[in-house]
N, C-alpha and C positions, 0 to 999 in steps of 0.2 A: 398606413396600416391596413387599409381596406383591401389593397392588392395582396398583402401578406395573407389576410384571412380568406381571400378567394381561392388561394392555392390549397388551403386545408379544407374548406367546406365543399368546394366544387372541383370539377377537373380542369380549371383554368390553367393555362400553360402560357409561358412568355412566348409571344409569336412575333417573328420577324418577317417582313415581306420586302423583297427587292422588287421594285416597280420600275420597269422600263417604259418610257413614253416618247412619242415623237414631239419635238419641240414645235410649238405653234408657228414661230417665225422661220424655222428652218426644218420642215417636215422630214427631210431626209436624215437628220441627225437624231440619235437617241440621247436622252438624258436619264439619269438614275435617281430615284428616290427611295429612301429606306424609311419603312413604317414599322413601328414596334409598339405593341400593346399586349395586355393580358387578354386571352381569347379562348373560347371553347373549341377543342379539337373534336371531331374532324369537320364540323360544318362552319366554323369560324364566322359567326355572325357580326362580330366587331369589324373584321376585316372586309366582309361583304357590304356592310353599311358604308365604310370609308370609301371603297371602290364605287359604290353607287353615287356618293357625293362627288367623287372625282369625275365620273362621267357626266353628271349633271352641271357641275359648276365650274370645272377647270378645262381650259382649251386644248391641253395636250392630249392627244389620242393615245390611249393605252396600247402598248405593244406586247408586253408579257409581264406576268407576275410569278416570282418564285417565292415559296413559303417554307419557312423552317420553324419548328416549334419545339420546346424543350420543358419538361416538367422541372421546375426549379428545385422544389423541396422534395427530396427522396430520402429513403432511409440510409443513414450513414453507415459505413462499414467500421466495426469496432476491432481494434487491434490491441492485443495484450502483449506487454513486453516482460521478459523475465529480468527484471532489474529492481534493485532495492537500494536506495542510497539517500543521502542527506546533502541538501543544498545550502550553503552558508553564504 
C-alpha cells in the first residue's frame, strides 16, 4: 500500500536497472543483474544508494547500468460506446 501511495503523493516511478558486472572469478565474463524499485526520477536516489552498496560490498566490478522508468498510474482514457442492451 505504501508503494501505491508514493505514486499518488510524489513523483515516484517504477524504475528498472539492468546492471552488467564483471564476475569476480572470471573478470572477462559479464553477468547481468536486474534491480527494480520505486524511485524518484531523474536523480534516482534509491538506485544510487544501491549502486553505492554494490561498489562497497560486492566483489563484482560494475561494467554498465541501463535505467528505464515508467509512471505506473496515469490518467486512463475513457471510451464511450453507442450501445444499449440487456444481459441475461
